[in-house]
C-alpha positions in Angstrom: 91.1 61.7 106.6 92.5 61.9 102.9 96.3 63.7 102.8 94.2 66.2 100.9 92.5 66.7 104.3 95.7 66.3 105.7 97.8 68.5 103.9 94.6 71.1 104.5 94.4 70.5 108.3 97.7 71.9 108.5 97.7 74.2 106.5 94.9 76.1 109.0 97.1 75.2 112.5 99.6 76.9 111.0 97.2 79.8 109.6 96.8 79.7 112.6 100.2 79.8 114.8 101.9 82.4 112.0 98.8 85.4 113.7 100.3 87.6 115.7 101.7 86.6 118.9 99.8 82.8 118.9 102.9 81.1 119.3 103.6 83.5 122.6 100.5 82.4 124.3 100.9 78.7 123.8 104.8 79.3 125.3 103.2 81.2 128.0 100.8 79.2 129.1 102.7 75.5 128.7 103.7 75.8 131.7 99.9 74.7 133.3 99.2 77.1 135.8 96.7 79.4 134.2 97.4 83.3 134.5 95.0 85.9 134.3 94.7 88.1 131.3 97.3 91.0 132.9 100.0 88.3 133.7 99.4 87.0 130.1 100.2 90.8 128.5 103.3 90.5 131.2 103.8 86.7 130.3 103.6 87.5 126.4 105.4 90.8 126.6 104.9 94.2 123.6 101.7 93.1 122.4 98.2 95.1 123.0 94.7 94.5 124.9 93.7 94.3 121.7 95.7 91.9 119.9 96.0 89.8 123.2 92.0 89.2 122.7 91.8 88.8 119.3 95.3 85.7 119.3 92.8 84.6 122.7 89.2 84.4 121.2 90.9 82.5 118.3 92.7 79.9 120.3 89.4 78.9 122.2 87.9 79.1 119.0 89.8 76.7 118.0 90.2 74.7 120.8 93.6 74.6 122.0 93.2 77.4 125.6 90.2 78.0 127.9 89.1 80.5 129.9 88.2 78.7 133.8 87.2 81.3 137.5 91.5 81.1 137.4 92.1 82.4 135.0 93.5 81.2 130.6 94.6 77.5 130.7 95.6 75.1 127.8 93.0 72.4 126.7 94.5 69.0 126.5 94.3 69.7 123.5 96.4 72.9 123.2 99.6 71.5 125.6 99.6 68.2 123.6 101.2 70.7 120.7 102.8 72.8 123.4 104.9 69.6 123.7 105.1 69.2 119.6 106.2 73.2 119.7 109.4 71.2 122.1 110.6 69.0 119.9 110.0 71.9 117.1 112.1 73.8 119.2 114.7 71.1 119.8 114.8 70.1 116.0 115.2 73.9 115.3 118.1 74.3 118.0 119.9 71.4 116.2 119.6 72.4 112.5 120.6 76.5 113.6 123.4 74.9 114.8 124.6 72.8 111.6 123.9 75.3 109.4 126.4 77.9 111.2 128.2 75.3 111.4 128.3 75.2 107.8 128.2 78.8 106.3 131.2 79.2 108.6 133.8 76.4 106.7 132.3 77.9 103.4 134.1 81.9 105.0 
């Protein structure tokens, strides 16, 4: 895979994740417990059944989410992504505090 292919893969992943509620679905399933459609809808919050269904189809097609007899769950790839998203969340928290401090000093 060349640099251009890696760049394309990142863009494709980000395009999927910026779809409304996609990251929330991954967060909701990141504890490893399967969730039914209704429970997942409650966990995500504010999502219509139609939108959730569309997002789940996209996440399943991307092999990040799977559905078994007990509900939706992250695949091993989806769980890996959730762990990496947690790293980004920690970075974002530190970054946000630094931005706030810089703004306070500038005022």
